[in-house]
Each structure stands twice: as C-alpha cells, then as structure tokens.
N, C-alpha and C positions, 0 to 999 in steps of 0.2 A: 245229468250231473247231479250228484247228491252233495249238499252243503251242510256242514255241521259246525256249530260254534261250541267250543269246549272251554268252559271256565275252569281255571286251574289255580289251586292254592299250592304254593311252592315253599320250600324252606327259605326263610328270609336271607340266609347267607349265600344262597345259590341261585337267585332269580335270574341274573344275566346268563349264567352258564346253562341253566335249565332251558331258558328261552332259545339259546343257540342250538342246543341238542334237539329240541322240539322242531325247530325250523328245518332241520336236516332230514326229518322223517318224510318218506314218500307219502304224498297225500296231504301233507300239511302245507298250505299255500302261504300262510302268514301267521305270525305270532306277535301279539301286542302286549307290552306291559301296561297295566291300567291301574286306576285308583278305585277305591271301593272295597267291596268284600272279597274280591278275587285279585290275584297277583298278575295273572296272565290270561289272555284269551287267544286260543289257537283257532284258526279257520281251517277246516278240513274240507277238501273238495276231491271227491272220488267219483268214478263212473258208475260203480255198482253198489247198491245198498248192502249187499252181502259182504263187502270188504270193510264195512264200518268196524266190526268187531276186531279185525286184524289191526287196523290203523289205531283206533282209539283204545280198545281194551288191552291189546297186546303190546302196543308201542308207546302211545302217548302217556297212558296212565302208569307205565312202568319206567318212564324216563327218570334219570337221576335227579332228585330234588322235588319231584312231584309228590304232594301229600294227599291231595283230594281233587277230584274232577266232577263236573256236572256237564252233561251234553244236551244241547238244544238243536233239533233238526229244523232246517228251513223248509217251508212248504213252497214259497214263491218269493221271487226277488223283485223288489221295486226300487228303481234307482233313477233319479232325475238325470244323472250323468249319462246312463245308457239310453234313456229316452231321447235326450237332446242329440246324442250322436246318431241315433237311428233316423230321426226326422230331418237331420241336416245333410244326409247323404245326397250328393249331387248338387247341393246349393253352394254357391260361391259368394 
C-alpha cells in the first residue's frame, strides 16, 4: 500500500466544497481542513505506486478550487494505536 499526504491550498471561498469533491476521488481516504500554511490535507492510499500520477496529478490537483499542491510520500507507518491493537490480540 502506498500512502501519500497531499497538502492543498484552495480558494478561500470554496474550501468546504473542494474538500467534499476531493473526498469523493477514488484513492483519497481522508481529507482534513487544517490550520497553518495549507488549507486542506488529503490522505491518498493506493495499491500501486504507478497510480499516483492518475490520482494526484490528474484528479486531486485538478479538483475545483485547488490552487496548489505539495505531495509527501510515506516510507513507513508508526502508530501506537496499531501497535496496541496488535499486541492485545487474544487478551481479555
């Protein structure tokens, strides 16, 4: 599984509509409105690296209201939540 974090600057007058449109794109698992330099962060999860261009370049970056994007690829996931769940299997 390939995970990418797409930081998005959107037109100020269309952030909620832009987020909704992004959330409906296949491969986009979550969209967050955030504070700071970016307006939205989309989490893209796809099976094959080769599909990144289709999802991010051809769909996310062209969504209505998107002004600019920057993408960060995840190398490895570290999550206390996931570790706790794995080690508690079978324990009551």
